[in-house]
N, C-alpha and C positions, 0 to 999 in steps of 0.2 A: 505494497499499501505504499502510494504518496506523501510522503512528512515533506515539511517546509523548515529549512533552518534559515536564520538572520546572518550575516552577516553585516560587519563592522558597519559597511557605508550605507546597512539596510537591503543590500538586495534579496531576493530572496530565493534562496537554493535548494533546489526541491532532490532526495536521496531519498532510499528504501535500504531496508534491510530484511536479511533473510539467511536464516540458521542459525546457529547457539558455537561455543566457543569463543576459538581466539579472535577480534577480529581483524579482517583482510577489506582494504580503504580503496575503493578504484579509479582511479580520476583514468576517464577517456581520453580517448584522439582528440582534433581537430575534424568542424562540422561532422562529430558524432553524438552519443549522448549514452548515458547509463544501460540503456533499450539494445541500442544498434552495437554497441561493441566487446557489453560481457552478455546480456541474460539472453540475448537472439544468439549467440555462439557457445551458449549453453554455460558459461564461465559461474555463474552465481549458482546456478545446481553442484555446478563439481568439485566448486567449493564446500559450500555445503553439507554436500556430503561426504568432503572428507574432514567435515566433523569443525570449518572454520564457518565465521560468524562476515558474510559480506557484505558489507556499508557501499553502497553505490550511490553516486549525485551523477545531474548535472550541471557542468563547468557554467557559466556564468555563460549568453549569448548561445545555449544550446538546452538542447528538451527542452521540458518545464519549468527551468530555472528564468529567472529575467535578464534578459536582453538588450541592455545599450547600444545607442550605437554611436558614443564616446569614448574615441581610443584608451582616453584616458581613464575610463573606468576599468579595464583591463589589467593587468599588469600585476603589481605585487597584491591588488583585491585578490588578485582569483588561490592566489596564498590563505588567504583571511577566510577562503568560502573554505577550502579545504579547513579551517580550525573550526573553524561554524558549526561545520556537518562532525565533527570529530565531538563535538563536546556535543551538541544533540543529542546525537546515538550515544554519546558517553562509551565514544569506542577510542581510547588513546591508554597506552603507546601500541601504537600497531601497523602491523606489517600495510606494507604501500606498495597499490603495480598499477603501474601506469601502462600505458599504449601514448606512443609518439607525442604532443604535447602534453599528454598527459607525464608520459615521461618528464619532461623538462620542469613539468610543477613539482612535481615529484625529490626532484636531486632538489630546485630550492626551498623546498619545503624541508628536507633532509641535512643541507645545509646550515638552513638560521631556525629551524625548534628541532635538533636532535632526540631530545626527548618526546618526541611525540611518534618518534621510526622505531621499531625493532629492527624491521628489514625489510627491505624494499628491494622494487623488481622493475625493474626498468626496459619497455620492451617496443619494438615498433625505433627504438632508437640506436647509432649503433657511432662509429669517430666521425661522421660529419659535426655531431654535437658542438663540436671543438673550432669548427666551421664560419666566423660569424658571415653573414650573406642578409644583410639586410633588404636587398638588390631584389634577394629570390625572395622574400616572405610579400617583398610588396607588389610582384609578383599575382602572388598567389591572390593578396586584399583585390590587388586593379580586379582580379579574374572574377573573383567574385562579386566584382559590380557591375560586368560583362552579362549585356542579356544577348546579348549573341553569341553564341558558343565559336561560328564561325572567326570572328577576332580573334581570339585564344590561341594564335602560335604552340605553343608551350604544352609538350602531350603530359607532365604532369600536371599542371595548374588549369590543361584542358578537363584532369579524370579528378580534379578536386572543384573545378566546376560544376562539374556534373551530380557527384554527390549533393555537395548541397542545393542540387535542384530539388531535394525530395523533399515530399510533403512535412508542413510543417517548418523546416529550417528558414532561416534569417537570414540572407543574405548579406544585408548589410551591417548587421550582428558581429558576422563572423568574417569583416571585413574589417570593421572596427576592430579585433582578438586579436588578426595577423599584425597588426599595424600597429600595434601595442608597445611597447618598448618591454626586452626582454634583459633576464639577467643571468650571464654565464660563468661560469666558477672556471676556473684551469686544472690543468693536471696537476697541479701544485696546490690547490687549493682545494679539493676534489680527496686529494691523497690525506688529509686530514679526518677526513668522515672516517670511525671506527666501524659502526656498522656494516651487518653483512651484503651486499650490494651481487645482486643476477641480472645481466643483460643478457637480453635475447631479439636478434634479429633472423630475419633471411636470407637465405642464400644468395634469394635472389632481389633484393632491397634495395634498389639503386637511390632510393631516398637517406638512407642511415650510414652504409656502408658496414662495413663490416666491426661487430659487436665486441671484438678484443682490446683495440684502442679505450673505447671506454670503458668498458671490466677493470683493466690493468693499471687505470691510473686509483684506482681506490684502494684501502690498505685491504680490503674483503675481498676482491671481488672475483666474480665466475662470469665466463660467458657459454653462450650456447643460439649454434648457428641452424637455423633452420632450413633440412634442403629443399631447392625447387618451394621455398616460396617467399611471396616481395613483398610488397607494405601491407598489400590489403590484403593477401589471400593468408596471411601469417596470423592472423588475429584468433581464430578461431580453432590452429591447428592442434592436435592432440597432444604431441612429440613438446610445442608450448605448454601443454597443460603440464604433463609428466615431468618436465623440469622446473614447473613450478612447485609446485605439489610438493616432489622429495625435496624442495629450497627449503618450504617453508616447514615441512615438518624435520627439519634434522635437528 
């Protein structure tokens, strides 16, 4: 059942809780939702069956959460949203799993509020994390604002734009989210984190690159590559689920 947490700036953040046991907070990817990223691919049922308490929520700009159109409404406010959900669901310290954008948010949560995170899973994020590319983000944001698909030449931007056209998605909010500033950490900074971290990427994911460089930056990081999977097809992969359940059960 959908519930709502109130973030520090007053934004309403939709979330739900399934199962009992140690909490696993799920942070979905860009232009997705808790339903699309976690429930439909079977993640929530998998975690509940393994004895975990799955806490999934819609990031602002997505799903049933508030959808501001101002880029300044995103940024670090998205970390406050995770904290608000953790508090409302009484679910911390927790294991936290992100996918793509959700993994970037998970890193920021881990680095700013380590007391909130027991273990972290960073999926759909790899070596390209260290490449600052505001031009690429601007291209994706512009694609969100473009009505005519024929005007989008870049293959990845077109793919995201098609994904964002699905019913219930707010392309203006998604463009604002993509344009917001993003804090990234250096290899040296990430090395100060002592929490166990699992990094998972598809073998054919040309958005993320390989998982090993990101995993190696952490004091206790490990990497898993999913054979034959790309950024979209890795989400519900059985090998991904098996690796995560094993990691969280250690």
